[in-house]
C-alpha positions as CSV (number, residue, x, y, z in Angstrom):
1,M,-25.8,27.7,-8.1
2,T,-28.2,29.9,-6.4
3,K,-27.7,32.9,-4.2
4,Q,-28.2,32.4,-0.4
5,S,-28.9,35.4,1.7
6,G,-25.8,36.5,3.7
7,Q,-23.8,33.4,2.8
8,G,-22.6,34.0,-0.8
9,V,-23.3,31.4,-3.4
10,L,-24.6,28.0,-2.6
11,H,-22.6,25.3,-4.5
12,K,-24.1,22.0,-5.6
13,P,-21.7,19.4,-7.0
14,S,-22.7,17.6,-10.2
15,E,-21.3,14.4,-11.7
16,E,-19.4,16.6,-14.2
17,T,-17.7,18.7,-11.5
18,K,-16.9,15.6,-9.4
19,K,-15.2,14.0,-12.4
20,M,-13.3,17.3,-13.1
21,V,-12.1,17.6,-9.4
22,K,-10.9,13.9,-9.3
23,T,-9.0,14.3,-12.6
24,L,-7.4,17.6,-11.6
25,S,-6.4,16.2,-8.2
26,A,-5.0,13.1,-9.9
27,V,-2.6,15.2,-12.0
28,G,-1.4,17.2,-9.0
29,I,-3.3,20.5,-9.5
30,R,-3.3,22.5,-6.3
31,Y,-6.6,22.7,-4.4
32,E,-6.6,26.5,-4.6
33,D,-6.5,26.2,-8.4
34,I,-9.2,23.6,-8.6
35,A,-11.4,25.8,-6.4
36,A,-10.7,28.8,-8.7
37,K,-11.6,26.7,-11.7
38,L,-15.0,25.9,-10.1
39,E,-15.3,29.5,-8.8
40,I,-15.7,28.4,-5.2
41,T,-13.5,28.7,-2.1
42,D,-11.0,26.2,-0.9
43,D,-13.2,25.4,2.1
44,T,-16.2,24.7,-0.2
45,L,-14.0,22.5,-2.4
46,R,-12.9,20.4,0.6
47,K,-16.4,20.3,2.0
48,H,-18.1,19.0,-1.2
49,Y,-15.3,17.1,-2.9
50,R,-13.2,15.5,-0.2
51,K,-13.8,12.0,-1.7
52,E,-12.8,13.1,-5.2
53,L,-9.7,14.9,-4.0
54,D,-8.5,11.9,-2.0
55,E,-9.4,9.3,-4.7
56,G,-7.7,11.3,-7.5
57,R,-4.5,11.6,-5.5
58,V,-4.4,8.0,-4.3
59,E,-5.3,6.5,-7.7
60,A,-2.6,8.6,-9.4
61,N,0.0,7.7,-6.9
62,A,-0.9,4.0,-7.2
63,A,-0.6,4.1,-11.0
64,I,2.8,5.8,-10.9
65,G,3.9,3.5,-8.1
66,Q,3.0,0.5,-10.1
67,T,4.9,1.8,-13.1
68,L,8.0,2.5,-10.9
69,F,7.8,-0.9,-9.3
70,Q,7.6,-2.6,-12.7
71,Q,10.5,-0.5,-14.0
72,A,12.6,-1.6,-10.9
73,K,11.7,-5.2,-11.4
74,N,12.6,-5.0,-15.1
75,G,16.1,-3.9,-14.3
76,N,15.9,-0.1,-14.3
77,T,18.6,0.6,-11.8
78,T,17.5,4.2,-11.1
79,A,13.9,3.1,-10.4
80,A,15.2,0.3,-8.1
81,I,17.4,2.7,-6.1
82,F,14.6,5.3,-5.8
83,W,12.2,2.5,-4.7
84,L,14.6,1.3,-2.1
85,K,15.4,4.7,-0.7
86,T,11.8,5.7,-0.4
87,R,10.0,2.4,0.4
88,A,12.8,0.4,2.1
89,Q,14.4,3.5,3.7
90,W,17.8,2.7,2.4
91,R,20.2,5.6,3.0
92,E,23.6,6.6,1.5
93,T,25.8,7.8,4.3
94,D,29.3,9.0,4.3
95,R,31.0,8.5,7.7
96,L,34.3,9.8,8.6
97,E,35.9,8.8,11.9
98,V,38.9,10.7,13.1
99,T,41.1,9.3,15.8
100,G,44.4,10.3,17.3
101,A,47.6,8.3,17.2
102,D,47.2,4.5,17.5
103,G,43.4,4.9,17.3
104,K,43.3,6.8,20.6
105,A,41.1,9.8,21.3
106,I,42.3,13.1,19.9
107,E,43.9,15.2,22.5
108,T,42.5,18.7,22.7
109,I,44.5,21.5,24.3
110,V,43.0,24.9,24.9
111,K,45.3,27.8,25.7
112,W,44.0,31.2,26.6
113,A,45.8,34.3,25.4
114,Q,47.5,36.3,28.1
115,E,46.2,39.8,28.7
116,K,48.6,42.6,27.9
117,S,49.1,44.9,30.8
């Protein structure tokens, strides 16, 4: 890194920092924390490491997704339910329908209080 007049420190990514950013992104480290580790701003991190940030996140999600999918296929009921709720948009809903006598609508009567004189 070299000093640039009026603009702070110029950052130049290396293969080592690219690998570090991708690894930290893959395990869910916040961008602010990755930037702090590299002693750069969030904006500089995003500018120079967009590819590594995205690839780390996508590859980690794919690996965990594959494991979850295999668990569901192998009979893990919790994994199957989670998969169906998140991927197939299954929902558990409780629905309570209230009706009046003989299934008719409920009659609502509103009475206003009389003013005292």
